[in-house]
N, C-alpha and C positions, 0 to 999 in steps of 0.2 A: 516200367515206364520206357517206351521204345527209345533207343539211342540210335542217331543218325550219324553214320560214321562213313569215312571213305567216299565223301562226296566233295565235288567241286563248290568253291563259294558261290558260283552261278547257280549250281543244282540246288544248294540249301535256299538261296534267296528265291528261288523259283516255288519251292515247297512252302516257304513263309507267306508268299504272296496268296497262294491257294488257301492258306489255313486262315487267313483273315476273317475274323468272324463278326459281321454286322448283323443287326436286327434284319432278318431276311423279309422281303416285300412278300406278304400273304395277302392274295386278293379277297379271299373270304373273312380274314380279321379285319382288312381295311372297310369291307362292306359293313360288318357287324357293327364297327366302330362309328361309322358315319350314322347309322340308323340309331344308335345310342345318343351321339350328340345331338340328332334332329330332335329325338324325343325330350331330351332335358331343355333344349331351347323352346320348345312348344309347351311343354307341361310342367317345367319347374321341380319344385318339390315332390309334387306327386309321383314324378318320374323316378326320382332318386329313391323314394320310399319303395316303390314298386321294384326297382332293381336290388334294393336291399333283401327283400323277401325272396327273390328268384335266385340271387346269386349267392348271398351271405346267409340265407335262411334265418334272418333277423327281422322282426316286425318292429318299426321304430315310431314313436309317437312324436319325438322331436329329434332333429337331425344335429343340434347343437349339444356339445358335452357341458353340462353346467360347471361353472367355475368351482363351485364347491366340491365337485368331485375331482377336479384336478388339485384343488388345494389338499383334500384329504389323500390323494395318491402321493403327494410329495410328503406330507405328515407320516404317513405310514411306511413308507419306502425304507428299506434296510438303509441304515446309517452308512455303510461302506459303499453303497451305491451314490448315496447322495454325495459323499466326499469324493468318490471317482468322478462323478460328472462335473463337480466344482472345479476340481483339478483340471480336467479337460477343458473347461470353460475358460478359465485362466489362461491357459496355454494357447487356445484357439484365438483368444482376444489379443493376447500379446503378439502374436503372429501376424494376424490379420490387420491390426491397427496400423501397422506398418505400410500397409498397401493404400491406406486413405488419400485420395487425391485432391490437389487444389487446383483451381481455374487459374488463368493467367489474364494479364492485361498489358497489351504490347502498345506504346505510344510512341514508337522510335521514329515515324514518319510524321513530317509536319502536318497538323489539321488532320490526322487520321488516328483513330484508336480502334484496335482489333482486340477480340479476347474470347475466352471460352469459360463458360459458367457451368459447374459440375452440380446436377440436381439429382438428388435420390428419387426412386420410383416412390410412387404414393402406397402402393399396395402389392404384396407378394404373397402367393400362395405355396404352402409346402406340402407334397404328396409323400406319406409315410406308408410303406408297405404294411400289410397286416400279417398275423399268423407268425411261423416261425421266421419271416424275414422282416420283422419290427426290429429296427435297429435304433436305439436311444441315441447312440453316439451321432447317427445321421442328422438328427433334430439339431444338435449343436452346430454341425458341420455347415447346415444350410441357413440357420436363422441367425448366428451371430455376425457373418459377414454381412447380411442386410441391415442389421441393428447398427452396426459401425458406419454403414453407408448411409443412415438416416432415414430408413424405410418407416414410415408412419404406422402401417399396419400390416401385421403378418398373422395369416390364418393358416390353421393346418387341417389337412382332411386325412383319413385312415379309415380302412374299412371297418363296418361294425362287427363286434364279435358277440357270440351268444352270452358270455360271462362279462360282457363289458371290455372297454379298451384296457390293454395291459397297464399295470400300475407303473413299470418302469418308463413306458411311453409317455405317460401324463405327467410322470414325475419330470422327465426331461423337458418337456414341453414348458412346465413350470420353471424350471431352471434356466431354460433359453429365453423366456420372456415372450412366448407366443401369446398373441392377443385373444384369439378365438380357437377353438377346436372343434370339428365337425366329424361326425362318425358316417362317412361315406367313402367308397372306394371305387377302384376301376375306371373305366373310360367315363363313367358317368360323373365321377367327381373331378376329373379333368374338365369336362364339359361345364360343370357347374362354376368351377373357378374362371373359366375362359368367358362365360356368357353371363353368370350371376343367376341366381334364383331368388325366391321370395325370402329364403333364409340366408344363403350363402352369397356374400359379396362378390362382384366381379373383381379381379386383379389384374395388375400389368404384367406380371411375370410368374410362371409355375416352374418350380424346382422340385429335385427329389426322384429317386428310382421308382421302377415298378416293372410289372410283367409286360409281355408284349401287347397286350391290349392298352395299357396305360403308355406305353411308349409310342404306339400308332395314335392314340388319341391326342398326345403332346404334339405330334407331327401334323395332325390335321388341324388343330387349334392355332399352330403357330402363324403369325400375322395378325390374327385377332389379339393376341397376346404374344409376349416373349417366353421362350423357354430356356432351360440351361443347356441342354443337350439331349441326344437320343441314346441312352444309356444300353449298352450290352452286357453279356456276361463278364464276371470280374476276369482279370488277368495278372499274372505276375511273371517277369522275366528276371533271371539271375545270371549275372556274369561272375564265374568264379574259378579258381585254379585250385592247385594241391594245397595251397597255403590256408584254404577254407576248412571248416569242419563238414564232413559229408552229413553228418546227423542233422546238423542246424539247417543246412541248405535243404535237406530233404522235408523238414519241418516247416520251413518257410513256404516251400511249394505248396504242401498240403493246406497251409493256412488259408489260401484262396481257392484250391480244389474244392474244399468242403462247402464252398458258397453254393456252387450249382454244377448240375452234370455237364453243362457247356462252358465251364470256367476252364481257362487255359493257362497251366503250370509250365513254364519252359526255362530251361537251362542251357547256356551256351557256355562250353569250357574247352580249353586247348588239351586237356588231360583226360584220354580214355580210361585211365584207372580211376580218376576221380568220378567220371560218369558213371562207371559201373558201381562204385562205391555208393553213390546217391540212388541210383536206381534200387540197390539192395536195400538200404535204409526206407526208402519209401514203400516197399512191400512189407517191411517190418513194421513200420509205424502204422499202417493202414490197418493193421491186425486189431489194434486197440482204438482206434479212433471212432467216436460216438456217430460220426455222420460218415461212416465207412461206405455206405451205398453211393451216395452223391460223390464223394471224393475219388473212389475208384471209378466211376464212370468218367469223371473229369481227365483223371490221369490216363485211361485208356484210350479215349475217344480224341481229346484234344491236348495232352501233354506230349511233350518229347524233350529229349537231351540232345543237342546238336555239337558234335566234337569238330573242333576248327582247328586250323593250322596254328594260329597264335592269338593273342589278345587284340589285335588290330582287326582280325577278321571275326572276331566276337563282337566288338563294337559295330562293325559293318552290318551284321547279321541282325543285332538287337535294335539298331537305329532302322532298319527296314521293318521290324515287327512293330516298333513304337508303342510299347506296352504301357498300360495303366499304371502298374507299379514296375519299378526296376531297382533290383539290388545288386549293388557291385560288392562282392565279396572277395576283395583282393587286398593285399597289404598297401599301406599307404592309400587306401581308395581315393581321397580327395583329389589326388593328382590327375585321376582320370576324368574328373567332372566335364572338362572342356570336350572330351570325346563323345559325350552324350548329347545327341541332335534333336532325338524324338523320345519323349517319355512323359508320363503324367506327372508322377512324383518319383523322386530318386532317393534311395537309401544306401548311405555310403559307410562301408566297415563292417565288420564282423558282428557287431552288437546293435547294429541300425535294423532290426527285423521289423518286417512289413507291418506287423500289429501295432508297433510303436506309432506308427503314423494314422493307423485307423482310429486311435483312441486318444492318446494324450500328448504328442509332440507339438501339435500345433497347426501346421500346414493341413490344406484341406484335404478330405478324402474323397470328395465329389469330383471324380477325375474321367478324362475322356478315355473311351475303350474302342475296341475295334479297329485299331491303326488310326484312329482319329487324333491321336496325340501328335501327329504331323502338322495339324493346324488348329486343334482346340486347346484349350489351357485349363489347369484346375479351377474350380469354383472360387471367386473370391469376391473382393468388396467392389471391384469394378463392374461385376456382373449386375449390381443393383443402383447403378446411377446411369443417367444419360448426360450427353455433353450438349450443351447449348451454345452456339456460336453468337457472337454479336460484333457489330461494327458501326461506327459513326464517323461522318465525313464533314469536314468544314466546307463552305463554299469554294474557298480557294483550291483545296485539295482536289475536289471534284472536278474542277476546271482544268487542274494540272493533268488528270487523266482522262479527260473528256474525249479527246481523238481517239485513244486506245479502244475505250469503252465502245464507242459508235462504230469503229471499224470492224472490231470483232463482231458486234450484233449484225451489221449489214452483210458481213461474209456469211453469217449463218441465216440470213433471210429473215430477219427478225425486226423489222424496220420499228415496230412499236417499242422495243428496247432502246434503240437508239435515241427515239424522240423523248422518250420519258427522262433522258439525261439532259438532253437539248432543251427541254422545256424549262429547265432550272435557269437558263441563260438567255431566254427568249427576249427580255427587257434590255 
């Protein structure tokens, strides 16, 4: 893993800025996705079945997965898997239920009542990738906050498989409480959720990760529906010094490197000795990692270890990176929490390994990537509600503010606005 040393803070920050990795704009992908969306809008289920044959090599009679198949997957699943899913569910619920919002009513001004009403979205669609990227844990992370928000209908789409949808995915759908599951993937699935077909209902919001075609499709349908975010490759940043265990830090970096060849494992440390120890550990651990090819490419092409002057510089660099996951492997790690300005999810201390958050801790693992933690937040209950404002005025209260309203209206050249208020007092 390359070690960046003997560089000024400005040089490091410049390199970090160049390496920020968003889903690139690819005109050919944009055009392909636009064509798929248009076909689904025009031809509905027929287009979805056509794409299943073309892309997934699966011929489908029905798009919906029967509830009996979902129930059977749950009943036949390994009990340890069900226990793990239920543990994760309990912790995700106990964490996210603290995010539930209440509206407010303000009646402090005489004759005026103002307020805000929190209303759940009616329907949400969850995209679950297929094949080796099918993660049951992500189903819980997407569905549970929506359920807590009060969403009435949650449907899941996932690419069809020649041997049927994976048992773990269907079992997780059962545990999470998904209402309907459809075997359709890719950009065509996003189009179906956004516009609806004969079989698949239109939703108000689409969440869940996918490949570049899914990401571009979500971007193109945004505005027709809401989306969670445009997700890019996974990232992990670690700030550590000699008090940390080099073997553990290396293992944590590889936990995200194995996701994708474009994943970004990053360590910032004030110790060159520690940097070299972690680099050596990564080389050694890669030898026995089952996803060695993927992780090696990630480490070689996207990973780095930056050696800085002190911990203050370490936090400056990491805040500039704004990583999806950030581990603070320092003694008394909680004392550094306020130094973190930009990160998706933070893991404090030597035992808070990132996979704890991926599976059972409770905070969400649907997180902003590609530096977008500067302005995006993790998925949560607030993503599945909308705020409706309301106001009521007595006639006396309106009279009290009549002159201010009409003055502002006429300054803006909107005479009709002014007259609409004055009409209340014409007698």
